N, C-alpha and C positions, 0 to 999 in steps of 0.2 A: 275938423277937416280942412277949413278955410286956411288956418294958420300953416297946416302940413302942406297945402298947395302953394302957399306963399314962399314957404322955405324951399320947396322943390323948385320952383320958378328961379329963386335967387341961386341956388346951387347950379342949376342948369344954365343960367345966363353968365355965369362966371367964364370970362376969356378962356381960361385953361380948359374947362369942360367942353366949351365950344370947339376948341382946337382938337381935343380928343375925339369928339363926334365927327368932325370933318375928316380927320386922319383915319379913323375907323372905317367911315364911309368909303373912302378912296381904297383903302386896304381890301374891304369886302368886294368892291367892284373889280379889283384887279384879280383877286384870288378866284372869284366866281367866273370871270371871263377866260380862265386858263382851263381847258378841258383836263379832267383828271384830278383836279384839286378841289376838295369839298369844303362846305362851309363848316363842317365839324372839325376838319384838320385846321382850318384857319382859326377857329376858337381856341383849339388846343395850343396853337403857337401864340395866341393872344393872352393867354393865361399868365405867363411869367411877368408880362408888363402890367396886367391888371392887377397883379399881386401887390404892386407897389402904389397903386392908385387908391384914392378914397372909394368908398362903396358906390356913390352915385356916378361918378365918371367911369369907374370900372364897368358897372353894369350897362351904362349908356354906350360904351364902346362895344360890348358884345351884342346888344340889341340892334344897333345901327349896322354893325358889321354883318350880322347874320341876314338881315332885311336886304341889304345891297347884294350879298353874295348870292342868295337865292334867285333874285331877279337876274343878275349878271350871267348866271348860268344859261339863260335864254339866249344870250348873243352868239356864243359859238355854235349853239344848236340851229340857228337860223343861218349862219353863215357857212360852217364847215361841217354840219351834220354830226356834231359832237356835243352831248350835253355837259355844260360846265360844272354842273351839280347833279346828283341823282334825282332831285326833285324836278328836274326839267326832262327826264328821259321819256316820260309818258307822251309827250307831244313833240318830240324832236323830229320825227318823220314829217309831220305836217308842216312844222316851222321851216325845214329845210327845203321841202317841195315847193312851198310858197315862196321861198327865197330864190330858188332857180327860176321862178316865173316872173321875177322882178318885183316882188312885193315884200322886200326885206324890211323897208321902212315901215310898212303897214303892220308887219308881224311884230317887229320890235317896239313899235309905238303901242300896240295892243298889250304887249308884254308889260311895258312900263305902267300903263294905266290900270290894267287888271291887277298886277302885283300891288300897286298902291291901294287900290279898293280893298283888296283881300286883306292887307295888313291892317287896314283901318277897321275893317269889320271885326277882325280878331281882337284888335285892341279894345274895341267897345265891348265884346263878349268877356274879355279879360276884366275890364273896369267894372262890368255890371254883375258877372258871375262870380268872380272870386269872393267878393265880400258875402254873398248869399251862402256860397258853399263853405265859407269860414264859420259862420253860425252853426252850421251842421257839423262841422269838424270839431267844434268846441266839446261836443259831447263824446268824442272818440276817447277810448282808453286803449291800453296795450293790446287787447284783444282785437279791436277794430284795426288798429295799425299793423298788427301781424298779418291779418288777412288781406289789407290793402297792399302791403309790400308783397305778399305771396300772389295777388292778383295781378300786379304789375309785371312781376317776373313771368308769370304763366302767359300773359298776354304777349310779352316780348319773345317767348319761346315758341308759342303754338300758333299764334294768328298772324303776327307782322313779319314772318319770315317764310321763305318758299318752301323749306323743308323743316317740319316741326321737331324732327329728330336732331338735325343739325342745330337748330335753334336752342333746343333743351341742352345739348352738350355745351354750347357757348355759355348759356346761363349757368350751368353747374361749374364751368370753369371760372366764371367770375365769382361765384360763390366761394368756391375753394380759395381763390386769391384773397377774398375778403377775411378769411379765417386765419391768415398768417399774422402771427404777433402775439400779443398778450390777450388771452381769453377774458372777455368781459364780465364774466361772473365770479370766477374763482381765481383769476389772475395768474394762471400758469401759461407758459410759452408754448406755441404750436407752430411746428413746421418752420422753425428758425435755424435748425441745424447748427446751433451754438453762434450764429451770427448776431452781433450786437446791433447791426444796421436794420435787422428784420424784426426786431422786438416791437417797433412801433407800427409794423405792418407795411404792406406795399404802398409806397407814396403814390398818392392819387395822380398828381400832376405829371410826374414822368411816365406813369403808366398810360395816361391819356396821350400825351405826346408820342409816345412810341406806337400805339395802337393806330392812330389816325395820321400822325405826322411822318414818322420814320417808314411805316408800312407803305405809305403813298410814295415815298422816294423809292422804295425797292421796286415797286410796281411800275413806276414810270421809267425806271432805269432799264427794265426789260423791254418797254415799247420803243418803237422807232418813231421818228417825227411824223406828225400828221400831214399826210399829202393828199387831202381830199380837195376837190374843186371848190373853189370860194364862190359864194354868191355875192355879188357886188351890191353895196348899198347905194341905191339910187337917190338922186337929189329930190326934194319935195318936203311937203309938211308931214308932221307925224301926229301931233296932238289932235288936231281936228278930226282927221279920218279915224283915229283910234277911239275917240269919244263916240263917233256915230256907230262903230261896231259895238262897243260896250252898250250903248243904248238899245240896239237892235237886239242884243242878247242879254237884256237886263235880268230875265228869269234864270238864265245860265249863271249870270254873275252872282245873284243872291243864293242859287242853289249851291254853287261851287263854294261860296264862303261859308255857308252852314255846314257843308260835309267837311270842309277843312278844319273848322272849329271843333266838330265833334271828334274827328279822327286825331287831331292834335291833342285834345284832352286825354286821349285813351293812352295810358302809360305804356312806352315801348314802341308807339307808332311813329309818327313824324311826318314831315312835308312830302317825302317821296310816296308814301302809302296814300296820303290824302290825294295827291296828284293822280295816281293811278285809279283810285276808287272814282274820283269825279270824272275822269275820262271815260270809264266804263258806263256809269250812269248817264253821262252826256250822250254817249253813243246809243243807249237804250231808248231815250226819250227823243232822239233827233228825227227830224223828218227825212234827212239825208245820211243815214248811218253808213251808206257805201262809201262816202267820200272821207271818212275817218282814215288817216294813215296815208292819204293821197293829196294832202294839200287843203285840209279844211281849217278855216279859222275858229269854228265853233268850239272844238276841244281845247284850243289854246286859251280860250277865255275861261272855260270851266276850270281846267287844271291849274291855269296861272292864278286864278283867284284862290283856289284851294290850297295850293302849296304855301301861299303867303299868309293866309288866315290861320293855317296850322301852326304857324310859329308862335303867335301869342296864345293860341289854344294850348300849346304844350306848357306854357308858363302856368296855367291854372292849377293843375295838381301839384306842380313843383312848389308853388307858393302856399298853396292851402294845406297840402298833406306833407310836403317834402318828398313827393314821389316824382322823379323826373318824366316829362311826357315824351322826350327824346333825347339823344346823345348829347345836344347842346345843352338842354337844360340839366342834364346830369353834371355837366361841367359847371354850370352856373351855381348849382347846389354846393359843389366843392368850394367855389370862390366865396359863396355867402358864408360857409362855414369857417373859411380861412379869415374872413373879415369878422368873425364873432356874431353873424346874424343866422340864427337857426330858423330854417324855413318851417312853416306851420302856422297854426292860428295865432300864435303869440306875435308873430311879425306884423300883423295887422293892428295891434294896440301899441307895441313897444317901438316899431320902426315905421310909422305911418309916413313920415316924410320921405323915406327911401322908396316906400311902396308908391307913393304919388309920383315920385320921380320916374320910376319904371313905367307907370301908365303914361306919363306924359312924353317920355322918350319913344315909346311905341308910336303915338300919334305923330311926333315930330320926324321920326325916321322915315315914315311911310309918305309924309309930305315932301321931305327932302328927296325921296326917290324919284320924283317927277324932273326937276332940273338935273340932279346928279345922274339920273338914268339916261337922259338925252345927251348929256355930256359924255357919259361912257359909250354910248353908241357911235358918237362921232370919233372917238379915239380907239374903238375896239380893234379895228384892223391893225393898228400898231401894237396893242397890247398882245395880240395873238401871234405876232411875229417874234416875241421874246422866245430865244432858244431855250429849250429844255436843258442844254448843256450849261446854260448861265443860271436857270431858276432852280434846278434840283440841288446843286451845291449850297446855294444860298439857304434853301429851305433845310438842308442837312445841318448846317452851321447854326440856324435858328433852333432846331431841335436839341442840339447838344447845349447851347447856351441856356435855353429855357429850362432844360431838366437840371442843370447844375445850379441855376440862380436861385431856385426856391429855397434849398437848404444848404447851398455851398458844400455839397457832398458828392465827391466823384462817384459814389456808390449809386446815385440816383441816374447817372448817365448809363450804368450798367442795366439798371432797370429798364429804362427807356429802350436800350438796344435789345434786350430779351424780349419785351413786349412788343417791339417792332417786328422782330423776327416771327414771333408767335402770331400776331396779326396779319402778317404777310401770308404765311404759310396756311393760315385757317381761311382767309378770303380767297386765295388761289384754289382751294378745294371746296368752295361754296359755303363756308361756315361764316355766319355773320358776326362782326365784332361788336355791334351795337348792344346785343344782350350781355356781353362781357362787362361792358361799362355799367349796365344796370345791376348786374350781379355785384360788382365792386361797391356801388353806391348803396344798394338796397340790402345786401347781406348783413352788415352790422345792424341795420334797423330791424331786419327780420329776426335775427338771433337775439337782439336785446329785448324785443317785445315778446318773444316766445319765452324767454327765461323769467321776465318780470311776471307774465301771466301765470306761468307754472308755479312760481314762488308764491304769488298771491292766493292761488286756488290749492295749494299744497300738493300739486302734481295732478290735480284733476283737469280734465279737458271738456267738462260740460258746459262752462261758460263760453267757450269758443262757438258754441251752436245755440245756446239758449238766449243770449242777448239779442234783440231784434236786428240792429245794424250789422252785428258780427255775423249772424246767421245768414243775412242777405249776401254779405261780402263772400262768406264761405261758400254759399251756394253758386255764387257767380264764378268763382274760382274752380270749383268742381266741374261746372258747365264747360268752362274753357279747357279743362283737361280732357273731357269727353269729346270735344269737338273733332280732334284728329281720328279718334277711335271711330266715331259715327262716319266720318268722310272715308275712312279706310274701308269699312264694312260696305258702304254704298257703292265704292269703286269696284270691290269684289263681286257684289251682287249684280252690277250693271255688265261686268265681264261675262258672268255666268250666263245671264240672259241673252247677250249677244251670241 
């Protein structure tokens, strides 16, 4: 382990890697501070560049960019009442109300410090928890991986979405897209309609860029320029008052961090779900719940810590099981595969230096967040003056170039366009696109392990339920399926009782 730590430090201290980290940080801060642009979209646009980098700088760029983008989403929330990323939506009303009261510096200072604390707590959980789970994962066979993939898809469909039915439809669409191409067991083509370009399946990167990048372009084209009253950033200190608030609400800080880690490790959840859950729990235990939504600093601490600790938490299932915790880690798994690194227990033995580099970058990114965050606050008013008329065409150009650059195939631009239109239409009608991503990633894993299991058992299904771990995962999956049914019955009974 000492040798791996030394190798990772050598790789991270290389001038080129440092330059990549700095540029990725600035990129994340810029994207996060622009309302309507998400960290997932930023990751999708970063993939074509990461494709040409070595594994360590490629992963470092994504880790730092995501951490900075999630924090930067707090800036427009406090100044113009517009969350820069969905993870900030839970406490936007409180941030903006405090901002209009002349407390913008306090709010943004708390945002920086709580984000940094949350990120470091998540990184510690990743460092300590992933190796422990790895030993457990070493006992997994195709039966356990089948149930784990199905559990992740079920969670994304039924728990982490507003409408379970719409979430299920999105998952099924992702699973259908994953079946296009050559069938993995018998080798015949499916849904290719004679197209040679579809024999290899739907290319992952253009699909990602379309769902998260081009769909954002379509969505922003429909919107008018934001004309909300601006909360002015007053002069004064930020770090000292922010640390006092964090210390005052130290229990909230720890609680928010734990919630974020647990929710982040849940396949298909993510930082925005963690923030809303932390907000709700904070309100339940608060001495002044009536202030929530009207300018309370308490929920900003809870949810701000939670949405950043969830980032590292989402890497735990991604690295240990190859099951993405959120949309960003779904993209990360795609990058790892492009680099020839298969996520799972093997990565802990064969690529220890890369793993230690990921751990180190998580700590480094959240330490850098303090100085970079304060710098972003100072220039935030200028960043938010960037006209959408300038920004949107640049993003569109990046979508086209990024889709084409992976395989140098114009067909991928068509894939990106189709997926962008599909993503835009679905989100406009309340269908989440995150489950589509999980379906694309987990579909082949689900099918492959199902077929391997059936071949090993000669068509029998008993071992899916008789192996202890497999039985537990199967029972958990069935419970997730039953939750919407139970919720529906309870609502019907409460209506009748009224």
